[in-house]
ZAMARGU-4260 file (C-alpha; in steps of 0.2 Angstrom, whole numbers, plus 5000, padded with zeros to 4 digits):
<rodrens>
0) 4778/4925/4942 | 4784/4910/4952 | 4798/4908/4940 | 4804/4926/4941 | 4804/4924/4960
5) 4814/4909/4959 | 4826/4917/4947 | 4828/4932/4959 | 4832/4920/4973 | 4844/4911/4962
10) 4853/4928/4957 | 4853/4933/4975 | 4862/4917/4981 | 4874/4918/4966 | 4879/4936/4971
15) 4881/4931/4989 | 4892/4916/4984 | 4903/4927/4973 | 4905/4939/4987 | 4912/4925/4998
20) 4924/4916/4985 | 4930/4932/4976 | 4932/4935/4957 | 4950/4938/4955 | 4964/4925/4956
25) 4974/4927/4972 | 4991/4924/4964 | 4988/4940/4953 | 4984/4951/4968 | 4994/4964/4977
30) 4995/4959/4995 | 4996/4972/5008 | 5013/4967/5015 | 5020/4964/4997 | 5015/4982/4994
35) 5024/4988/5009 | 5040/4979/5004 | 5039/4986/4986 | 5037/5004/4993 | 5051/5003/5005
40) 5063/4996/4992 | 5058/5007/4978 | 5050/5023/4984 | 5059/5038/4976 | 5055/5050/4990
45) 5062/5038/5003 | 5078/5035/4992 | 5080/5053/4991 | 5080/5056/5010 | 5091/5041/5012
50) 5104/5048/5000 | 5104/5064/5010 | 5107/5055/5026 | 5122/5046/5018 | 5129/5062/5012
55) 5128/5070/5029 | 5136/5054/5037 | 5152/5059/5027 | 5153/5076/5035 | 5160/5073/5053
60) 5177/5066/5048 | 5179/5081/5036 | 5176/5095/5048 | 5185/5085/5062 | 5201/5084/5053
65) 5215/5098/5053 | 5215/5109/5038 | 5227/5104/5024 | 5244/5110/5026 | 5251/5124/5015
70) 5266/5121/5004 | 5275/5137/4998 | 5288/5139/4984 | 5296/5157/4985 | 5310/5166/4976
75) 5316/5180/4989 | 5326/5196/4985 | 5329/5192/4967 | 5338/5208/4959 | 5327/5215/4945
80) 5341/5220/4934 | 5348/5203/4931 | 5337/5191/4940 | 5353/5182/4945 | 5352/5170/4960
85) 5370/5173/4965 | 5372/5192/4963 | 5365/5197/4980 | 5368/5188/4996 | 5350/5189/5002
90) 5343/5181/4987 | 5337/5163/4990 | 5325/5150/4983 | 5314/5145/4997 | 5302/5130/5001
95) 5291/5131/5016 | 5276/5122/5024 | 5263/5129/5036 | 5249/5121/5046 | 5234/5130/5054
100) 5230/5123/5071 | 5213/5127/5078 | 5212/5131/5096 | 5211/5114/5106 | 5193/5107/5106
105) 5187/5116/5091 | 5189/5101/5079 | 5181/5089/5091 | 5166/5101/5093 | 5164/5103/5075
110) 5164/5084/5072 | 5152/5081/5086 | 5140/5094/5079 | 5141/5086/5062 | 5138/5069/5070
115) 5122/5075/5078 | 5116/5082/5061 | 5120/5065/5053 | 5111/5056/5066 | 5096/5068/5064
120) 5096/5064/5045 | 5096/5046/5048 | 5081/5048/5060 | 5072/5058/5046 | 5075/5043/5035
125) 5066/5031/5047 | 5052/5044/5049 | 5050/5045/5030 | 5050/5026/5030 | 5036/5026/5043
130) 5026/5039/5033 | 5028/5029/5017 | 5022/5013/5025 | 5007/5022/5033 | 5002/5029/5016
135) 5004/5012/5007 | 4993/5004/5021 | 4980/5018/5020 | 4979/5018/5001 | 4978/4999/5000
140) 4964/4998/5012 | 4955/5012/5003 | 4957/5002/4987 | 4950/4987/4996 | 4935/4996/5001
145) 4932/5003/4984 | 4933/4986/4977 | 4921/4979/4989 | 4909/4994/4986 | 4910/4991/4967
150) 4907/4973/4969 | 4892/4976/4981 | 4885/4989/4969 | 4886/4976/4954 | 4878/4963/4965
155) 4864/4974/4969 | 4862/4979/4951 | 4859/4961/4947 | 4845/4960/4960 | 4837/4976/4955
160) 4836/4970/4937 | 4826/4956/4944 | 4815/4968/4953 | 4812/4977/4937 | 4807/4961/4928
165) 4796/4956/4943 | 4788/4974/4943 | 4785/4973/4924 | 4777/4956/4924 | 4765/4961/4938
170) 4761/4978/4929 | 4757/4968/4913 | 4746/4956/4922 | 4737/4970/4931 | 4744/4965/4948
175) 4756/4979/4950 | 4758/4998/4946 | 4768/5006/4933 | 4776/5017/4947 | 4784/5001/4954
180) 4793/4998/4937 | 4799/5016/4936 | 4805/5015/4955 | 4815/5000/4951 | 4823/5008/4936
185) 4827/5024/4945 | 4836/5014/4959 | 4845/5004/4946 | 4851/5020/4938 | 4857/5027/4954
190) 4867/5011/4957 | 4875/5013/4940 | 4879/5031/4944 | 4887/5025/4961 | 4898/5013/4952
195) 4904/5026/4940 | 4909/5037/4955 | 4917/5022/4964 | 4927/5017/4948 | 4934/5035/4946
200) 4939/5035/4964 | 4948/5019/4962 | 4957/5025/4947 | 4964/5039/4957 | 4969/5028/4972
205) 4977/5016/4960 | 4988/5030/4953 | 4992/5035/4971 | 4997/5017/4975 | 5008/5016/4959
210) 5017/5032/4964 | 5021/5025/4981 | 5028/5010/4973 | 5037/5020/4960 | 5028/5012/4946
215) 5019/5019/4931 | 5003/5028/4935 | 4992/5018/4924 | 4999/5001/4929 | 4985/4990/4935
220) 4983/4987/4953 | 4973/4971/4958 | 4969/4967/4976 | 4963/4951/4984 | 4945/4949/4987
225) 4948/4944/5005 | 4957/4953/5019 | 4959/4952/5038 | 4942/4958/5045 | 4947/4955/5064
230) 4952/4972/5070 | 4963/4971/5086 | 4956/4977/5103 | 4959/4995/5108 | 4976/4999/5114
235) 4978/5009/5130 | 4984/5026/5126 | 4995/5029/5141 | 5008/5016/5136 | 5007/5021/5118
240) 5012/5039/5123 | 5027/5033/5133 | 5032/5021/5119 | 5031/5035/5106 | 5044/5045/5116
245) 5057/5032/5114 | 5053/5025/5097 | 5046/5039/5086 | 5060/5044/5074 | 5055/5062/5072
250) 5057/5065/5091 | 5074/5057/5090 | 5079/5068/5076 | 5073/5083/5085 | 5083/5078/5100
255) 5099/5076/5089 | 5096/5093/5082 | 5095/5100/5100 | 5111/5091/5104 | 5119/5099/5089
260) 5113/5116/5094 | 5121/5114/5112 | 5137/5108/5104 | 5138/5123/5093 | 5135/5134/5108
265) 5151/5126/5115 | 5160/5129/5099 | 5155/5148/5099 | 5162/5149/5116 | 5179/5142/5109
270) 5179/5155/5096 | 5184/5168/5109 | 5201/5159/5108 | 5213/5161/5094 | 5218/5149/5081
275) 5237/5146/5077 | 5248/5144/5062 | 5265/5135/5062 | 5277/5135/5048 | 5295/5131/5043
280) 5304/5136/5027 | 5321/5132/5020 | 5330/5145/5009 | 5344/5140/4997 | 5357/5153/4992
285) 5369/5153/4977 | 5386/5162/4976 | 5401/5165/4987 | 5405/5177/5002 | 5418/5190/5000
290) 5431/5178/5008 | 5427/5165/4994 | 5417/5153/5005 | 5400/5147/5000 | 5385/5156/5006
295) 5375/5147/5020 | 5357/5142/5017 | 5343/5149/5028 | 5330/5141/5039 | 5315/5150/5045
300) 5302/5145/5058 | 5285/5154/5059 | 5272/5156/5071 | 5256/5166/5070 | 5239/5167/5077
305) 5223/5177/5074 | 5218/5190/5087 | 5199/5190/5091 | 5198/5208/5097 | 5181/5212/5089
310) 5171/5201/5101 | 5157/5213/5103 | 5152/5212/5085 | 5158/5195/5081 | 5160/5182/5094
315) 5147/5189/5106 | 5134/5190/5092 | 5138/5172/5086 | 5136/5165/5104 | 5119/5174/5106
320) 5114/5167/5089 | 5119/5149/5094 | 5110/5151/5111 | 5094/5157/5102 | 5095/5141/5091
325) 5096/5130/5107 | 5080/5139/5113 | 5072/5136/5096 | 5076/5118/5095 | 5069/5115/5113
330) 5053/5123/5108 | 5053/5113/5092 | 5055/5097/5102 | 5041/5102/5114 | 5030/5106/5099
335) 5034/5089/5091 | 5030/5080/5106 | 5013/5088/5107 | 5010/5084/5088 | 5014/5066/5091
340) 5003/5065/5106 | 4989/5073/5096 | 4992/5061/5081 | 4990/5046/5093 | 4974/5053/5101
345) 4966/5057/5084 | 4971/5040/5077 | 4965/5030/5092 | 4949/5040/5092 | 4946/5036/5073
350) 4951/5018/5076 | 4939/5015/5090 | 4925/5022/5079 | 4929/5011/5065 | 4931/4996/5076
355) 4914/4998/5084 | 4905/5003/5068 | 4912/4988/5059 | 4908/4976/5074 | 4890/4983/5074
360) 4887/4981/5056 | 4894/4964/5055 | 4886/4956/5070 | 4870/4967/5071 | 4864/4978/5058
365) 4868/4968/5042 | 4861/4951/5048 | 4845/4960/5054 | 4844/4969/5037 | 4846/4953/5027
370) 4832/4945/5037 | 4821/4960/5034 | 4824/4958/5015 | 4821/4940/5015 | 4805/4943/5025
375) 4799/4957/5014 | 4802/4946/4998 | 4792/4932/5005 | 4778/4944/5010 | 4779/4953/4993
380) 4775/4936/4984 | 4758/4935/4993 | 4755/4954/4991 | 4757/4958/5009 | 4771/4971/5006
385) 4771/4984/4993 | 4785/4985/4980 | 4792/5002/4987 | 4796/4994/5004 | 4804/4979/4996
390) 4815/4990/4986 | 4819/5001/5000 | 4824/4986/5011 | 4836/4980/4998 | 4844/4997/4995
395) 4846/4999/5014 | 4855/4982/5015 | 4866/4988/5001 | 4870/5004/5010 | 4874/4994/5026
400) 4885/4982/5018 | 4895/4996/5010 | 4896/5005/5026 | 4903/4990/5034 | 4917/4989/5022
405) 4920/5007/5024 | 4921/5006/5043 | 4932/4991/5042 | 4944/5000/5030 | 4943/5016/5041
410) 4948/5005/5056 | 4963/4998/5048 | 4968/5015/5041 | 4967/5022/5058 | 4978/5008/5064
415) 4991/5012/5051 | 4991/5030/5057 | 4992/5024/5075 | 5007/5013/5072 | 5015/5027/5062
420) 5012/5040/5076 | 5019/5028/5089 | 5034/5024/5078 | 5033/5005/5079 | 5022/4990/5079
425) 5010/4991/5094 | 5013/4976/5106 | 4997/4966/5109 | 4999/4968/5128 | 4994/4986/5126
430) 4977/4981/5121 | 4962/4984/5132 | 4948/4971/5132 | 4933/4976/5122 | 4916/4967/5123
435) 4920/4958/5107 | 4937/4952/5114 | 4929/4946/5130 | 4917/4936/5120 | 4931/4926/5111
440) 4938/4921/5128
</rodrens>
């Protein structure tokens, strides 16, 4: 019996040591910042949005340039009986060129509206980049939690197998109950079932990470066994809201859309004025006049313009449409500001919860639960604690350790959401002092 107790303690110490030093080589692991770099460089969704932005950036100069001039080649007044160019005096071979001239200001407004559209697309690219980085960070931390939970489950399986051996020996020597053996076996089976569920979740998260990195879905994703466990102090929400108004790309994109809508209103007002068309033509004639002199060539100059006389059904309606679009974009901007504010509020609330829970588990609950297990193990050796309470204390410790990593992961995931909601890295001077932060000073 004493040898089994010693083996149990040896297994416990070994599992704790493995938890500290890790099982995987660091050089083979996907670090968080490396994952972010790979995603930004290779994510297909981000590349698609970037290509759209580049395409729209080519539009302003197109719409801000005069229409192509028109070249015409004409044969005028050819006699149909002979098709001779010298038979009739009015027959001429004509070459002409014409240029459409939009009313002054229209081209500039069209180019300006397209520039705002291109700027909005560029801001959308930055917003998509933020979303990709946020998703990579959240997925990475979820994978890290699952790795730790799987490791802790395996660690506890080793310990419970030692419990089973102890219970079996005590039962065979008449010092224990068969129910103790069955209890330990049931708890061990539960841990095996938990590991199966965790492994399934990890495979799903690994596939999601590979998708973000534009890699094959079945590619192995190995993470380091250690990560930053020091969560930053709470940031103050007031400066975060103010910062987001200036830095969040989706708000800048919406402002560009609003500017484009205003520009199109001005352009619709210009459509009440006509566009012009200027042209010139040169007509060459063959043959001679009755007096024997050569027929003179002709020169023509043309000027035309459209007449916007159906304003009630066209220009008025177009102007009303553009004004309605301005109202729509204003409300869209207001709605987007509310959404960003809500994202900040929710992410900060989740971060505070994860921060406080991780601190509580790390500094209070887990040390106390570990001392409880050690105390019960010593008491069990002298038959002062029943086997059920010993197993329960170990399972409780396992649950607390798993909950700690879950809380830490949730805290970092909320931090990723918070920075994405703000639109930039959160400055350290925005942090409020927590009790933990004051303790380090």
